C-alpha positions, 0 to 999 in steps of 0.5 A: 915360267918362274915368277921372277922371270915373269916379273922382269918381262912384265916390268919392261912393258908396264917397262955370246958372242965371244969377244975375238981379236976382231970384235974387241976394241983396240987397247984391251991389251993395255988394260990393267985388267987380265985373266987374274982379275977378280970380277963380279957383275951385279944388277938387273936385266940390262946387266944380265944381257936379256935380249941377246942372241942365243941361250938365256937362262929362265931364272934370271935372263942371263945371256952370254951376249950381256956386257959382263961376259963380253967384258970378261972375255975381252980381258981373258977372264974365264970365270967371274961372279955373275949375280945379275938378275932380271927384275932386280931392284936395289933391295934385291941387290942388297938381299941376294947379289953381294955374297960373291964380293970380298976383299979380293974383288978387283972389279964390280959392274952394275946397272940398277935403278930402272926397276926401282923407279918403274921406268917400264911403267912410265912407257906403259902409262904414257901409251895410255894417256894423252901427250899432256898426260904423259908429260904430267906423268914424267913430271911426277916421275922427276919429283919421286926420283930422289926418294928412290935413289935412297935405296941405290945409295944403300946399294953403293955403300954395301958394295964398298963395304963388301969389296973395299978395294974394288974398282966399281963401274956403274952403267946407266940406261940408254934412251929407249926411243929415238925422240925425234924420228917419225915412227909408228907401230905397235906400242910406239909412243907419240913424238911428244911422249917419246921426248918426255920418256927421254927426259925421264931417262935423262933424269934417272941417268943424271941421278945415277951419275951423281950418286955413283960419283959421290960414292967414289965409283966410276960412272959409265954413260951409255946414252952416247954410244946408243945415240941414233940406235933407239927404237924408231931408228934405222938401225935400232939396238933395242928390241921393240916394245911389242917384242917378247921376251925382251921388250925395250932391252938391248939386242946383241949389237946393243950390248956389244956396240953400246954397253960393252963399248962404253965400258971398255972405253972407260976401263981400257 
């Protein structure tokens, strides 16, 4: 197993279905995007599709059930630049994911920032602490968040510099656990801890929204589409924390009905 692949598997704890006329949301035919759209997907494992059914490449965890492939297929795009990679932080996007962008790029999608702030580490650390200890940890997380967003600002600026005319869609992260549902099992935080972790996701997503909007990009919020489908729900769209190789990553249904649906609602 390559080191990079191991990196995003570990980070998640210490953090294709082809779109058909039946599964694609109505309205895609009215979208301004079509087979001629030059599309590039950037970001981390949530962008790559880690956790989807079927083959997943062992270098970056790309899966054809990830939202980039679902969105491309919904718009008839048969070939697109997919630079997404599990474990990616903002600096990785800057170093190795921008080469496919250019003046003719029409659309860019990206989910990044979770690894920068160590969101998976917060889950692991909360499990090892008391409820109050977890809450204290999340308070520290909130304090450190602005510093991490400086790198994300550089990512957004670099995307705009490389693809000046592109429409850029920034997708965020869902709540990993249902905060108020009774739940138990391996690597399941207490209710107090789950609420604290939901607060951490909210803080991160709010920061992503603010910085993406300031960059002139479109923000795509997924917490709403995932509501009621976190770990501990009756119909989870995220893999359990104890599930390998994609702990706390979306399932195929999560990518289709969560991420893809949210993106399609914004792009048309």
